[in-house]
N, C-alpha and C positions, 0 to 999 in steps of 0.2 A: 798810628800814622806810619806810612811806608818810608823807610830811609832811602837815601841816595844809593847805597850799596844794594839794597833789595831791588830797586828799580833797574839798576844796571844789570843785575843778575837775571831779572825777568826779560830784559831786552836781549841779552845773549841767548837765552833759551829760545826766544821767538825767532831770532836770526838763524840759529842752528837748525831749528825745525823747518824753516822755509828752505834752507839749503839742502836739507835731507830730502824734502819732498821734490825738489827740482831734479834730483838724481833718480827718482823713481820713473821707470819706463813702463807705460801701460799700452795696451792695444785697444784700438777703437774700430768699430765698423761704421763706415760712411755709406749712406744711401742718398741718391739724388734722382729726382724726376724733373724733366723739362717738358713743357707744353706750350702751345700757342692758343690765343683766343681767336675764334672764328669771326665774330663780329667786333670790329674795331670801332669804338666810340670815343674819339678824341679829335680835337682840332689843334692840338699842340704840334708845333714845328720842332723837330729834334735836330738841333744844329750842332751841339757839342758831340765830340767823338770820344770813344773810350781810350784811355791811356793804358796800353798793354804792358805787363811786366817784361823787362828786358833781361832778367837774370833770375836765378833760383827757380827754374821751371823744369819739372819732370813730367813724364806721362805714365799711364798704366802699362803694365807688361802682360804679355800673353805668351807664356813659355810654350814652345812647340817641340815635339819629338818626331823625328822622321825615321821611317823604316824603309829598308831597301826592298823594292818590289820583287826583285828576283829571289830574295831570301824568303819571301812569304810563301812561295810555292813549295819550298823545301822545308817548311816549318815542321819540326819534329812532332809526331803525334803520339808520344809515349810519356809515361809518368816520369821516366828518368830525366827528361829535359827539365821539367819543373823542379824535380828534386835537386838537380845540380844548380839550377838557377838560384835557389833559396837555401842551399846547404850551409852557407856561412852566417845565416841569420838565426840568432838564438832568441827565444821568447824572454821578455823581461818579467822577472818575478815581481808581483805586487808587494809593496812594502806596507805593512800595517802601521797605521798611525793612531795615536791616542785620540780620544774624543775632543780633547782640549787643543790638539795640535792643528794649526791652520794648514789647509790644503793649498799648495802653491800652484798657480797657473803657469804652465810652461809657455814661454814666449818663443815664437818661431818667426823670425824676420823674413824667412824665405817665402812666407805666404803674403807678405805685404805688397800692396799696390798691384795685385793681380786683378785684372779686369773681370768683372762678373756682372750678370744681369739679375742676380738673385736679390729680391726685395723682401724684407721681413717687416720691419717697423712701418714701412710705407705701403704695405700690401693693399690695405683697404682704400687708401687714396689712389693708388695705381689703378685699381678696378673702377673706382668712381670716375676717374678722369677718362678712361677708355670708353665708358658708357655714356659720358656726358656729350650731348650733341652740340654744345656750345664751345667745346674745347677740342684741340687737335693734339693728340699725344705725339711727342717727338722721340723721347728715349728715356731710359732709366739705366743707371749704373750703380755698382756697389764695389767696395774694396775694403781691405783691412790695412791699417797703418798705425804707426806710433805718432805722437804729437810732440814736436820739439819746441824750444823757445823761439821767440820771434826771429832772431837773427839766423838761426840754423834751419828753420822750417822752409819747405819748398811749396811752390804752387803746383797742383796737379792740373795738367792741361788736357782737355778733351775737345775735339772738334769733329763735327759730322759734315762732310762736304756735300753729301746728297741732300740732307735736310737743312743745310745752311744755318747752323747754330754752333755755339761752343761755350766753354767756360774755363776760367782759372779759379781753382778753389784752394785756399791756403788755411790750414788750421795751426794754431800755435798757442803756447802757454805763456801767460804772465802770472799774475796772482790767480787768475781764472782762465778758462778756455776762451779762445777768441776765433772768430771766423772772418775770413776776407774773401769775398766772392766777387768775381768779375765775369758776368754772363752776358751774352750778346746774340743777336740774330745777324748772320752774315758769315764771311770767311776772312780770316786774318791773313791768309797767304802763308808764306814760309815762316816757320818759327824755329828758333834755335833751342833745342831741348837738351838738358844735361842728362847724364847717364843715371837712370833710376837705380840700376844695380849697384853703382858706386855709392850712391846715397844710402842704400840699404846696408851695404857692407860696412860703411863707416859707423852707422848706428849699431850694427851687430857687434862690432868690435868693442863698443862701449858697454854693451850688455855682458859680453863674455868677461871683460875686465872687472866688472862689478860683481860677477858671480850670480847674476839674476837669472841666467839661462843655463840649462844643463849642457854639458859638452856633447857635441854631435857624435853619433854612433857611425863609425866607418863600416861600410858593408861592401864586400866584394861580390859582385853579381857576375856569374859566369855566362857569357853570351858568345855565340859564334861571331867572328869578326864582321860577317856580312850584315849583322843586325845593329852594329854600332854606327849610328849616324845621328849626331847631335849638332844642332846649329849653335855656334858660339860666336858672339860679337864682342870685340874689344874696343869698339868705337867710343871715344870720349863723349861725343855728342851724336844725337840722332836728329833727323829732320823730318818734318811732315811732308805730305805730298805737295807738289807744286800745283797751285791753282790761283787764278787771278783773285786778288784781294778785293773786298767790297768795303764801302764806307760803314764803319761800325758806329752808327748814331742811334741805334735802338739797343740799349744795354741797361744792365743792373750793376751798379758798383757800390758795394756796401761792406762795411767792416763793423762787427759788433761782438759783444761778449755773449757767450752761450753757456748752457749747462748740459750735463750729461742726460741723454735720452730725450732732449727736447726736439720738437719738430718745428721747423721754420719755413714759412712761405714768404718768398720775395717776388713781388709782381711788378709788371710794367704794363702799360696799355696794350702792348702787343703780345707779351708772353709772360710766363711765370716759371719759377724754380722752387722746388721743395727739397729741403735738406734735413737729414737726420744724422746725428752723431751719437753713437752709443758705446760706452765702455764695455769691453768683453770680459 
């Protein structure tokens, strides 16, 4: 028979294990496809409107590098230019590990929330949707991110003004992974978006403090001054384009528990959304 002391010790072990797992930061690839139905077969009147998140909203980033046009015509055409460009970069020697040693994945927060159209897990569904004459393909997106607990996690907001659809997608951890999706047909109008870079930087500091990520390698790249042209924004908030808002009465609003590498279809009489979340 288990004594009270043994039960208490078991309880402590479970609590410590849960807390330890909460501190583990993993990367996930998110893929999403949005489509509409051509033939609408419903007599339902959609009266209710979607309640939009008013905080904890970020968007995907698309880093841009700008080159000076005048400098392009004077671009050096000799090997010395590239030698000088990379002269401070030393190759990293591969470290041999024993067969029993676990290979650690390097986490790179600078790749998080970068907008991409690359579809992997949903590639077959993507092809089938585009070939299906009963469906209208709208868009597909993918990105890499970590997943925070519910209080710290942010909604990723994407809206297409030309095709008039959008969604807020929030992934968070409790005991299991959870998904919170708010997708719609229409235009929300102006949205207040928090800084994605600030959110990434905050999570990155937690990784560095826990020792889960390698220290960054500082590299000096030798470039002529006319080539140095990088757009930097220090705005705390970004705003979407100004466009007249529509009534958001055709929407999907769902929150559910999910598991790694599952594929989820969420549908509405007018449109559908497919989501895949896979641990890297």
